[in-house]
C-alpha positions, -999 to 999 in steps of 0.1 A, spaced: -6 -352 377 -9 -335 411 11 -360 431 39 -366 405 45 -328 403 47 -326 441 72 -355 443 93 -340 415 95 -306 432 104 -321 465 130 -344 451 148 -315 434 147 -295 466 160 -324 486 189 -330 463 199 -294 462 198 -290 499 216 -322 507 245 -312 484 249 -277 496 244 -279 534 253 -302 563 226 -326 576 229 -311 610 219 -276 599 187 -262 616 156 -256 594 119 -254 597 87 -252 578 79 -221 558 45 -205 550 59 -185 520 35 -184 490 63 -181 465 89 -207 475 97 -230 504 125 -222 528 157 -243 522 156 -273 545 184 -297 550 192 -332 561 164 -350 578 140 -321 572 144 -324 534 140 -362 537 109 -357 558 95 -333 532 101 -358 504 84 -385 525 54 -362 531 50 -357 493 52 -395 488 26 -401 516 2 -375 501 6 -391 467 -5 -425 480 -29 -413 506 -10 -427 535 -19 -406 565 2 -426 589 33 -420 569 23 -384 564 20 -380 602 55 -394 607 69 -371 581 52 -341 597 66 -351 631 101 -354 615 99 -317 604 85 -319 569 79 -285 552 41 -282 550 42 -254 524 66 -270 499 55 -263 463 54 -286 433 59 -275 397 23 -263 396 27 -244 429 6 -269 449 13 -274 485 6 -309 501 -27 -295 514 -38 -283 480 -27 -316 464 -46 -336 491 -77 -314 486 -77 -318 448 -73 -356 453 -103 -354 477 -84 -369 506 -103 -356 536 -82 -374 563 -50 -362 547 -63 -326 546 -73 -329 582 -39 -341 593 -21 -313 574 -44 -286 587 -41 -298 622 -3 -297 618 -5 -261 607 -8 -261 569 -21 -229 554 -57 -232 542 -52 -200 521 -20 -210 502 -28 -209 465 -13 -229 437 -3 -217 402 -39 -213 391 -50 -195 423 -67 -225 439 -64 -228 477 -77 -257 496 -106 -235 508 -115 -221 473 -113 -255 457 -133 -273 483 -160 -246 480 -161 -248 443 -163 -286 442 -186 -291 471 -161 -309 493 -179 -300 524 -158 -319 550 -126 -303 537 -144 -270 534 -154 -271 571 -119 -280 581 -104 -251 562 -129 -227 578 -120 -241 613 -84 -234 606 -87 -198 595 -96 -198 558 -100 -163 544 -137 -161 534 -130 -131 512 -102 -148 492 -107 -150 454 -99 -174 426 -84 -168 392 -117 -153 380 -117 -128 408 -146 -147 424 -152 -160 460 -158 -196 468 -196 -188 469 -198 -180 432 -188 -214 417 -206 -232 445 -238 -215 434 -231 -222 398 -227 -259 405 -258 -258 428 -239 -273 458 -268 -264 481 -252 -274 514 -219 -258 504 -237 -226 497 -252 -228 532 -218 -233 548 -202 -204 529 -231 -180 536 -230 -189 573 -192 -184 573 -196 -148 560 -185 -150 524 -197 -117 508 -229 -125 489 -228 -96 465 -191 -98 455 -187 -92 418 -161 -112 399 -140 -104 369 -169 -115 346 -191 -89 363 -212 -116 380 -223 -120 415 -232 -155 428 -268 -148 419 -258 -140 383 -237 -170 379 -262 -194 394 -286 -182 367 -263 -178 337 -242 -210 342 -269 -230 360 -298 -249 344 -327 -237 364 -333 -270 381 -346 -275 417 -312 -272 433 -304 -240 414 -338 -226 425 -329 -235 461 -295 -218 458 -311 -187 444 -335 -187 473 -306 -191 498 -287 -162 482 -317 -139 482 -324 -147 518 -288 -139 527 -291 -105 511 -282 -110 474 -291 -79 456 -313 -85 425 -308 -49 413 -271 -55 405 -267 -57 367 -242 -78 349 -215 -64 326 -241 -61 298 -264 -42 320 -289 -71 324 -306 -78 357 -307 -113 373 -345 -115 368 -342 -108 331 -314 -133 328 -336 -159 343 -366 -149 322 -345 -151 290 -337 -187 299 -372 -197 308 -363 -202 345 -397 -192 358 -392 -206 393 -362 -183 396 -381 -154 383 -408 -160 409 -382 -163 437 -366 -129 427 -401 -113 424 -410 -125 459 -377 -112 473 -380 -78 457 
């Protein structure tokens, strides 16, 4: 569970810090991607309270914890920061609070999901816009070596694709499966109206239909093999 892991990680950190350092020692939030800085006293307490607030979706309590000096980049056992946990729980107001407080939209968890990448893949457009407004790296990649645009296209999140293209996510990026967003929208899509719309958006943004997949197959041929005639037509019109 996302929130249980975050609480457990913070509890362990809090206990360790309280036992080894005085409550009056100075400390502050860390943006390290590997491990949080050691915080002490009230800062460790605030971090634990932040984790609890994120778990129950209590933005007022989270705001109080942030004001008290909670570590915004603390990691749970799965490497998730409070922002990633809030994003995966689809808590938009919590994500907004954390981002406004300085949480890193590019911090990734143990499976290489950041708030930005996850919001893009899952079509969480409000959170996605927030991460972009707070400096999300549009060229960042997930565990498959793909940008946020690639799974957004696969899932036919039409508005999400529009947002990502406007933000400048590279349209012809090739992931570890040798697919661009165009390939993936065809291979893992179902050829329905939304997927046809996504293909049209990608082509209009400069998606290259001459890029072959890892087997040397063109997007048009992938679509034809699956009987996606509207996608075939869209590619022909763009070529």
